[in-house]
C-alpha positions as CSV (number, residue, x, y, z in Angstrom):
1,M,-22.2,10.9,-7.7
2,S,-19.0,8.9,-7.0
3,K,-15.7,10.6,-7.4
4,K,-13.6,9.3,-10.3
5,I,-10.0,8.3,-9.7
6,Y,-7.5,7.5,-12.5
7,L,-4.5,5.3,-11.4
8,S,-1.4,5.4,-13.6
9,P,1.2,2.8,-12.5
10,S,4.8,3.2,-13.8
11,S,5.6,1.5,-17.1
12,Q,9.3,1.6,-16.4
13,I,10.2,-2.1,-16.9
14,N,13.9,-1.4,-17.0
15,N,14.0,-0.1,-13.5
16,I,15.2,-3.3,-11.9
17,Y,14.7,-4.0,-8.2
18,A,17.6,-4.8,-5.9
19,Y,15.7,-7.8,-4.6
20,G,13.1,-10.3,-5.9
21,N,13.9,-10.5,-9.6
22,T,11.3,-7.9,-10.5
23,N,11.0,-4.3,-11.7
24,E,9.2,-1.0,-11.1
25,M,6.5,-1.7,-13.8
26,V,5.4,-5.0,-12.3
27,Q,5.3,-3.8,-8.6
28,C,3.6,-0.5,-9.3
29,N,0.9,-2.3,-11.3
30,K,0.4,-4.6,-8.2
31,I,0.1,-1.5,-6.0
32,A,-2.3,0.1,-8.4
33,E,-4.5,-3.1,-8.4
34,A,-4.6,-3.1,-4.6
35,A,-5.4,0.6,-4.6
36,K,-8.2,0.1,-7.2
37,T,-9.7,-2.7,-5.1
38,A,-9.7,-0.5,-2.0
39,L,-11.0,2.6,-3.7
40,E,-13.9,0.7,-5.3
41,R,-14.7,-0.8,-1.9
42,C,-14.9,2.8,-0.5
43,G,-17.3,3.8,-3.3
44,F,-15.1,5.5,-5.8
45,E,-15.2,4.9,-9.6
46,V,-11.8,3.8,-10.7
47,K,-9.9,3.4,-14.0
48,K,-6.5,1.9,-13.9
49,A,-4.1,2.2,-16.9
50,P,-3.2,-1.3,-18.2
51,E,0.2,-2.7,-17.1
52,G,2.9,-1.3,-19.4
53,Q,0.8,1.4,-21.0
54,S,2.8,4.4,-22.1
55,M,2.7,7.6,-20.0
56,S,1.4,9.6,-23.0
57,K,-1.4,7.1,-23.6
58,S,-2.3,7.2,-19.9
59,I,-2.4,11.0,-19.9
60,S,-4.7,11.0,-23.0
61,E,-6.9,8.4,-21.5
62,S,-7.2,10.2,-18.1
63,N,-8.0,13.5,-19.8
64,A,-10.7,11.9,-21.9
65,W,-12.3,10.3,-18.9
66,N,-12.1,13.5,-16.9
67,P,-11.4,12.1,-13.4
68,D,-11.5,14.1,-10.1
69,L,-8.0,12.9,-9.2
70,H,-5.1,11.5,-11.3
71,I,-2.5,9.4,-9.4
72,P,0.8,8.2,-11.0
73,I,2.3,5.4,-8.9
74,H,6.1,4.9,-8.9
75,T,8.9,3.6,-6.8
76,N,12.1,5.6,-6.3
77,A,15.9,5.0,-6.7
78,F,19.1,6.8,-5.7
79,N,22.4,5.2,-4.9
80,G,21.5,1.5,-4.2
81,E,22.0,2.0,-0.4
82,T,19.3,4.5,0.6
83,L,16.2,3.4,2.5
84,G,14.5,6.8,1.8
85,G,10.8,6.9,2.4
86,T,7.9,8.5,0.5
87,L,8.1,11.4,-2.0
88,V,4.8,12.9,-3.2
89,M,4.9,15.5,-6.0
90,I,2.3,17.9,-7.2
91,Y,2.2,20.5,-9.9
92,S,2.2,23.5,-7.6
93,M,1.6,24.4,-3.9
94,D,-1.8,26.0,-4.6
95,S,-4.4,25.1,-2.0
96,E,-6.1,22.2,-3.9
97,N,-3.0,20.5,-5.1
98,K,-1.4,20.8,-1.7
99,K,-4.5,19.5,0.0
100,A,-4.6,16.4,-2.2
101,G,-0.8,15.8,-2.0
102,Q,-0.7,16.2,1.7
103,A,-3.6,13.8,2.3
104,I,-1.9,11.0,0.4
105,L,1.5,11.7,1.8
106,D,0.1,11.6,5.4
107,S,-1.4,8.2,4.7
108,V,1.5,6.6,2.7
109,A,4.5,7.9,4.7
110,P,3.7,6.2,8.0
111,V,3.6,2.7,6.4
112,S,7.0,3.2,4.6
113,P,10.1,2.0,6.5
114,G,12.2,4.9,5.2
115,P,12.7,7.9,7.5
116,D,12.1,10.7,5.0
117,Y,8.8,12.0,3.6
118,T,8.4,15.0,1.4
119,L,5.7,16.9,-0.5
120,R,7.3,18.8,-3.4
121,A,6.1,20.9,-6.3
122,N,7.4,19.8,-9.7
123,S,5.9,21.4,-12.8
124,S,8.3,19.6,-15.2
125,L,6.6,16.2,-15.0
126,A,4.2,15.4,-17.8
127,E,1.7,13.7,-15.5
128,L,1.5,16.8,-13.4
129,N,1.6,19.5,-16.1
130,S,-0.5,17.8,-18.9
131,T,-3.3,16.2,-16.9
132,K,-6.6,18.1,-16.6
133,A,-7.4,16.7,-13.1
134,V,-5.6,17.4,-9.9
135,A,-2.7,15.0,-10.0
136,V,-0.7,13.5,-7.1
137,Y,2.5,11.7,-8.2
138,V,3.5,9.1,-5.6
139,E,7.1,7.7,-5.2
140,V,6.9,4.9,-2.8
141,E,10.3,3.9,-1.1
142,F,13.6,3.1,-2.9
143,H,13.7,0.0,-5.0
144,D,17.4,0.0,-5.7
145,A,18.1,-0.8,-2.0
146,V,17.6,-4.4,-1.0
147,E,15.6,-3.5,2.2
148,G,13.4,-1.1,0.3
149,A,12.7,-3.4,-2.6
150,K,11.9,-6.3,-0.3
151,W,9.5,-4.1,1.7
152,I,7.7,-2.9,-1.5
153,I,7.3,-6.5,-2.8
154,E,5.9,-7.7,0.5
155,N,3.6,-4.8,1.1
156,T,1.8,-3.9,-2.2
157,K,-1.6,-4.3,-0.5
158,V,-0.5,-2.2,2.4
159,I,0.6,0.6,0.1
160,G,-2.5,0.4,-2.0
161,E,-4.7,0.6,1.1
162,A,-2.7,3.6,2.3
163,I,-3.2,5.4,-1.0
164,C,-6.9,4.7,-0.7
165,K,-7.0,6.1,2.8
166,G,-5.3,9.3,1.6
167,V,-7.8,9.7,-1.2
168,C,-10.7,9.1,1.3
169,N,-9.2,11.8,3.5
170,Y,-8.9,14.3,0.6
171,F,-12.5,13.9,-0.4
172,G,-14.0,13.5,3.1
173,V,-15.1,9.9,2.4
174,T,-15.2,7.3,5.1
175,Y,-12.6,4.6,4.6
176,K,-14.0,1.1,4.7
177,E,-11.8,-1.7,6.1
178,D,-11.3,-4.8,4.0
179,S,-13.7,-7.2,5.8
180,S,-12.0,-10.2,4.1
181,S,-8.7,-9.6,5.7
182,P,-7.8,-11.4,9.0
183,S,-7.5,-9.1,12.0
184,G,-4.1,-10.5,12.9
185,K,-5.5,-11.6,16.3
186,I,-5.6,-15.2,17.7
187,Y,-7.3,-16.5,20.8
188,K,-5.7,-19.1,23.0
189,V,-7.7,-21.4,25.3
190,Q,-6.2,-22.7,28.6
191,V,-7.9,-25.7,30.2
192,G,-5.7,-26.1,33.3
193,A,-2.6,-25.2,35.3
194,F,-0.9,-27.8,37.4
195,K,2.1,-28.1,39.8
196,E,2.6,-31.8,39.0
197,K,3.6,-32.7,35.4
198,S,1.6,-36.0,35.6
199,N,-1.6,-34.0,36.2
200,A,-0.8,-31.8,33.2
201,E,-0.2,-34.9,31.0
202,S,-3.5,-36.4,32.2
203,C,-5.4,-33.2,31.3
204,L,-3.7,-33.1,27.9
205,Q,-4.7,-36.7,27.2
206,K,-8.3,-35.9,28.0
207,A,-8.2,-32.9,25.7
208,K,-6.9,-35.0,22.9
209,S,-9.4,-37.7,23.5
210,A,-12.1,-35.0,23.2
211,G,-10.9,-34.2,19.7
212,F,-8.4,-31.4,20.4
213,S,-5.5,-33.1,18.7
214,D,-3.4,-29.9,18.6
215,A,-3.4,-29.4,22.4
216,F,0.0,-29.2,24.0
217,I,1.8,-28.6,27.3
218,V,3.7,-25.3,28.0
219,E,6.2,-25.3,30.9
220,V,6.2,-21.8,32.6
221,Q,8.8,-20.7,35.1
222,K,7.2,-19.0,38.2
């Protein structure tokens, strides 16, 4: 039977980003959507709280659904200048909470540009002390710093995939790459190298005549 994951993105619409005319609620919902897509691709059953849903409603919904893991998704803030990194919080440092928190931290922290990454116990947060499931509260980078906000906005899919990888590692499930994403590789074809420019131009004309209209000459210093 598939493991059940409940995703609870921040509803904090008043936490304004230092870049991009957006806010924590909007961006965390995008991260949660990306995580949901990735988790379902890897075989998990996923329920995501609707955008803007209150924390209390999400806790009730999660507890009624009885997931194997509850993941609140937030972005952080401090002084408007800090590019911090990733903070993951769990209810306590008992073995199961720590195992889940560490697995997600180990996947999310390496993709974040900030230098700091921390796993911390915090029993005062409602989504850690009032959920029935093991809960891992993820704070991804600092949105009140321009660099951090820009990175979050441009990397919602990267963050979502990283959360998925952490969940896979926690449950011992094989992570499946997104086959629809380009690999980032390109392949170049060279059809000749000449000492005389006139010969290069002649070869270029032949290539274009053959239908390769985007062919061009590159001058290389030996």
